[in-house]
PyMOL commands that place a pseudoatom at each C-alpha (Angstrom):
pseudoatom trace, name=CA, resn=MET, resi=1, chain=A, elem=C, hetatm=0, pos=[46.107, 3.445, 20.781]
pseudoatom trace, name=CA, resn=ASN, resi=2, chain=A, elem=C, hetatm=0, pos=[44.877, 6.783, 22.086]
pseudoatom trace, name=CA, resn=ALA, resi=3, chain=A, elem=C, hetatm=0, pos=[46.654, 9.429, 24.114]
pseudoatom trace, name=CA, resn=ALA, resi=4, chain=A, elem=C, hetatm=0, pos=[45.664, 12.529, 26.060]
pseudoatom trace, name=CA, resn=ARG, resi=5, chain=A, elem=C, hetatm=0, pos=[47.400, 15.172, 28.153]
pseudoatom trace, name=CA, resn=PHE, resi=6, chain=A, elem=C, hetatm=0, pos=[45.650, 16.671, 31.164]
pseudoatom trace, name=CA, resn=ILE, resi=7, chain=A, elem=C, hetatm=0, pos=[46.509, 19.712, 33.249]
pseudoatom trace, name=CA, resn=VAL, resi=8, chain=A, elem=C, hetatm=0, pos=[44.882, 19.620, 36.673]
pseudoatom trace, name=CA, resn=ARG, resi=9, chain=A, elem=C, hetatm=0, pos=[44.698, 22.852, 38.684]
pseudoatom trace, name=CA, resn=GLY, resi=10, chain=A, elem=C, hetatm=0, pos=[43.674, 23.463, 42.263]
pseudoatom trace, name=CA, resn=ARG, resi=11, chain=A, elem=C, hetatm=0, pos=[45.023, 21.971, 45.474]
pseudoatom trace, name=CA, resn=VAL, resi=12, chain=A, elem=C, hetatm=0, pos=[46.711, 19.076, 43.709]
pseudoatom trace, name=CA, resn=GLN, resi=13, chain=A, elem=C, hetatm=0, pos=[50.314, 19.093, 44.953]
pseudoatom trace, name=CA, resn=GLY, resi=14, chain=A, elem=C, hetatm=0, pos=[51.279, 17.653, 48.326]
pseudoatom trace, name=CA, resn=VAL, resi=15, chain=A, elem=C, hetatm=0, pos=[48.029, 15.667, 48.588]
pseudoatom trace, name=CA, resn=PHE, resi=16, chain=A, elem=C, hetatm=0, pos=[49.115, 12.351, 46.988]
pseudoatom trace, name=CA, resn=PHE, resi=17, chain=A, elem=C, hetatm=0, pos=[47.493, 13.351, 43.693]
pseudoatom trace, name=CA, resn=ARG, resi=18, chain=A, elem=C, hetatm=0, pos=[50.246, 11.888, 41.494]
pseudoatom trace, name=CA, resn=ALA, resi=19, chain=A, elem=C, hetatm=0, pos=[50.449, 8.578, 43.373]
pseudoatom trace, name=CA, resn=SER, resi=20, chain=A, elem=C, hetatm=0, pos=[46.667, 8.235, 43.418]
pseudoatom trace, name=CA, resn=THR, resi=21, chain=A, elem=C, hetatm=0, pos=[46.563, 9.028, 39.694]
pseudoatom trace, name=CA, resn=ARG, resi=22, chain=A, elem=C, hetatm=0, pos=[49.160, 6.332, 39.037]
pseudoatom trace, name=CA, resn=ASP, resi=23, chain=A, elem=C, hetatm=0, pos=[47.104, 3.812, 41.020]
pseudoatom trace, name=CA, resn=ARG, resi=24, chain=A, elem=C, hetatm=0, pos=[43.960, 4.697, 39.058]
pseudoatom trace, name=CA, resn=ALA, resi=25, chain=A, elem=C, hetatm=0, pos=[45.804, 4.579, 35.719]
pseudoatom trace, name=CA, resn=VAL, resi=26, chain=A, elem=C, hetatm=0, pos=[47.318, 1.179, 36.489]
pseudoatom trace, name=CA, resn=THR, resi=27, chain=A, elem=C, hetatm=0, pos=[43.859, -0.132, 37.385]
pseudoatom trace, name=CA, resn=LEU, resi=28, chain=A, elem=C, hetatm=0, pos=[42.610, 1.169, 34.017]
pseudoatom trace, name=CA, resn=LYS, resi=29, chain=A, elem=C, hetatm=0, pos=[45.604, -0.424, 32.216]
pseudoatom trace, name=CA, resn=LEU, resi=30, chain=A, elem=C, hetatm=0, pos=[46.946, 2.930, 31.049]
pseudoatom trace, name=CA, resn=ALA, resi=31, chain=A, elem=C, hetatm=0, pos=[50.580, 3.906, 30.520]
pseudoatom trace, name=CA, resn=GLY, resi=32, chain=A, elem=C, hetatm=0, pos=[52.026, 7.407, 30.878]
pseudoatom trace, name=CA, resn=HIS, resi=33, chain=A, elem=C, hetatm=0, pos=[53.024, 9.725, 33.693]
pseudoatom trace, name=CA, resn=ALA, resi=34, chain=A, elem=C, hetatm=0, pos=[51.923, 12.250, 36.294]
pseudoatom trace, name=CA, resn=ARG, resi=35, chain=A, elem=C, hetatm=0, pos=[54.230, 15.081, 37.311]
pseudoatom trace, name=CA, resn=ASN, resi=36, chain=A, elem=C, hetatm=0, pos=[54.119, 18.324, 39.254]
pseudoatom trace, name=CA, resn=LEU, resi=37, chain=A, elem=C, hetatm=0, pos=[54.525, 21.541, 37.273]
pseudoatom trace, name=CA, resn=LEU, resi=38, chain=A, elem=C, hetatm=0, pos=[56.174, 24.693, 38.586]
pseudoatom trace, name=CA, resn=ASP, resi=39, chain=A, elem=C, hetatm=0, pos=[52.872, 26.633, 38.586]
pseudoatom trace, name=CA, resn=GLY, resi=40, chain=A, elem=C, hetatm=0, pos=[51.364, 24.247, 41.191]
pseudoatom trace, name=CA, resn=SER, resi=41, chain=A, elem=C, hetatm=0, pos=[49.370, 22.168, 38.715]
pseudoatom trace, name=CA, resn=VAL, resi=42, chain=A, elem=C, hetatm=0, pos=[49.795, 18.502, 37.807]
pseudoatom trace, name=CA, resn=GLU, resi=43, chain=A, elem=C, hetatm=0, pos=[50.355, 17.203, 34.279]
pseudoatom trace, name=CA, resn=VAL, resi=44, chain=A, elem=C, hetatm=0, pos=[48.987, 13.747, 33.446]
pseudoatom trace, name=CA, resn=VAL, resi=45, chain=A, elem=C, hetatm=0, pos=[49.725, 12.038, 30.140]
pseudoatom trace, name=CA, resn=ALA, resi=46, chain=A, elem=C, hetatm=0, pos=[47.862, 8.793, 29.480]
pseudoatom trace, name=CA, resn=TYR, resi=47, chain=A, elem=C, hetatm=0, pos=[48.155, 6.216, 26.692]
pseudoatom trace, name=CA, resn=GLY, resi=48, chain=A, elem=C, hetatm=0, pos=[45.658, 3.417, 26.142]
pseudoatom trace, name=CA, resn=GLU, resi=49, chain=A, elem=C, hetatm=0, pos=[42.086, 2.634, 25.204]
pseudoatom trace, name=CA, resn=ALA, resi=50, chain=A, elem=C, hetatm=0, pos=[39.801, 5.642, 24.680]
pseudoatom trace, name=CA, resn=VAL, resi=51, chain=A, elem=C, hetatm=0, pos=[37.252, 4.402, 27.226]
pseudoatom trace, name=CA, resn=ALA, resi=52, chain=A, elem=C, hetatm=0, pos=[39.953, 4.016, 29.893]
pseudoatom trace, name=CA, resn=ILE, resi=53, chain=A, elem=C, hetatm=0, pos=[41.303, 7.519, 29.206]
pseudoatom trace, name=CA, resn=ASP, resi=54, chain=A, elem=C, hetatm=0, pos=[37.760, 8.896, 29.543]
pseudoatom trace, name=CA, resn=GLN, resi=55, chain=A, elem=C, hetatm=0, pos=[37.387, 7.050, 32.861]
pseudoatom trace, name=CA, resn=LEU, resi=56, chain=A, elem=C, hetatm=0, pos=[40.667, 8.535, 34.076]
pseudoatom trace, name=CA, resn=GLU, resi=57, chain=A, elem=C, hetatm=0, pos=[39.445, 11.986, 33.044]
pseudoatom trace, name=CA, resn=ALA, resi=58, chain=A, elem=C, hetatm=0, pos=[36.250, 11.517, 35.069]
pseudoatom trace, name=CA, resn=TRP, resi=59, chain=A, elem=C, hetatm=0, pos=[38.360, 10.544, 38.090]
pseudoatom trace, name=CA, resn=LEU, resi=60, chain=A, elem=C, hetatm=0, pos=[40.732, 13.502, 37.590]
pseudoatom trace, name=CA, resn=HIS, resi=61, chain=A, elem=C, hetatm=0, pos=[37.807, 15.924, 37.984]
pseudoatom trace, name=CA, resn=GLN, resi=62, chain=A, elem=C, hetatm=0, pos=[37.731, 14.867, 41.639]
pseudoatom trace, name=CA, resn=GLY, resi=63, chain=A, elem=C, hetatm=0, pos=[41.070, 13.237, 42.404]
pseudoatom trace, name=CA, resn=PRO, resi=64, chain=A, elem=C, hetatm=0, pos=[41.904, 11.745, 45.799]
pseudoatom trace, name=CA, resn=PRO, resi=65, chain=A, elem=C, hetatm=0, pos=[39.914, 12.824, 48.886]
pseudoatom trace, name=CA, resn=THR, resi=66, chain=A, elem=C, hetatm=0, pos=[42.621, 15.285, 50.023]
pseudoatom trace, name=CA, resn=ALA, resi=67, chain=A, elem=C, hetatm=0, pos=[42.669, 17.178, 46.702]
pseudoatom trace, name=CA, resn=SER, resi=68, chain=A, elem=C, hetatm=0, pos=[40.520, 20.055, 45.518]
pseudoatom trace, name=CA, resn=VAL, resi=69, chain=A, elem=C, hetatm=0, pos=[40.352, 20.182, 41.718]
pseudoatom trace, name=CA, resn=GLU, resi=70, chain=A, elem=C, hetatm=0, pos=[39.375, 23.600, 40.387]
pseudoatom trace, name=CA, resn=GLU, resi=71, chain=A, elem=C, hetatm=0, pos=[40.108, 23.163, 36.690]
pseudoatom trace, name=CA, resn=LEU, resi=72, chain=A, elem=C, hetatm=0, pos=[40.859, 20.311, 34.311]
pseudoatom trace, name=CA, resn=TYR, resi=73, chain=A, elem=C, hetatm=0, pos=[42.162, 20.823, 30.784]
pseudoatom trace, name=CA, resn=ARG, resi=74, chain=A, elem=C, hetatm=0, pos=[42.362, 17.997, 28.218]
pseudoatom trace, name=CA, resn=GLU, resi=75, chain=A, elem=C, hetatm=0, pos=[44.415, 17.910, 25.022]
pseudoatom trace, name=CA, resn=GLU, resi=76, chain=A, elem=C, hetatm=0, pos=[44.296, 14.993, 22.598]
pseudoatom trace, name=CA, resn=LEU, resi=77, chain=A, elem=C, hetatm=0, pos=[47.735, 13.781, 21.567]
pseudoatom trace, name=CA, resn=HIS, resi=78, chain=A, elem=C, hetatm=0, pos=[48.881, 11.920, 18.507]
pseudoatom trace, name=CA, resn=PRO, resi=79, chain=A, elem=C, hetatm=0, pos=[50.292, 8.866, 20.209]
pseudoatom trace, name=CA, resn=HIS, resi=80, chain=A, elem=C, hetatm=0, pos=[53.860, 7.979, 19.526]
pseudoatom trace, name=CA, resn=GLU, resi=81, chain=A, elem=C, hetatm=0, pos=[55.371, 4.915, 21.030]
pseudoatom trace, name=CA, resn=ALA, resi=82, chain=A, elem=C, hetatm=0, pos=[53.689, 4.520, 24.414]
pseudoatom trace, name=CA, resn=PRO, resi=83, chain=A, elem=C, hetatm=0, pos=[55.720, 3.843, 27.537]
pseudoatom trace, name=CA, resn=ALA, resi=84, chain=A, elem=C, hetatm=0, pos=[55.348, 0.405, 29.103]
pseudoatom trace, name=CA, resn=THR, resi=85, chain=A, elem=C, hetatm=0, pos=[54.028, 1.625, 32.470]
pseudoatom trace, name=CA, resn=PHE, resi=86, chain=A, elem=C, hetatm=0, pos=[52.520, 4.594, 34.298]
pseudoatom trace, name=CA, resn=VAL, resi=87, chain=A, elem=C, hetatm=0, pos=[55.038, 6.470, 36.441]
pseudoatom trace, name=CA, resn=VAL, resi=88, chain=A, elem=C, hetatm=0, pos=[55.194, 9.401, 38.819]
pseudoatom trace, name=CA, resn=LYS, resi=89, chain=A, elem=C, hetatm=0, pos=[57.860, 11.892, 37.815]
for i in range(1, 89): cmd.bond("trace and resi %d" % i, "trace and resi %d" % (i + 1))
show_as sticks, trace
zoom trace
């Protein structure tokens, strides 16, 4: 099991970024969450296979059509017990 935390900056709130991220993560069989942060960015935490997390990262660089991603930061996590699903917080 692998895990990574992403911070996505740009026009990423109010453009269905979290819901679209959840849909992509579910397709990739990842667990975790996506949530808005107070500074206007979105935090995404993903648990699963390394290849699937890399595919999610590639998608996060662009996001849904209504988003404008300016910066993406990735941090590897030491996975603890992974959640069962991917949720929007």
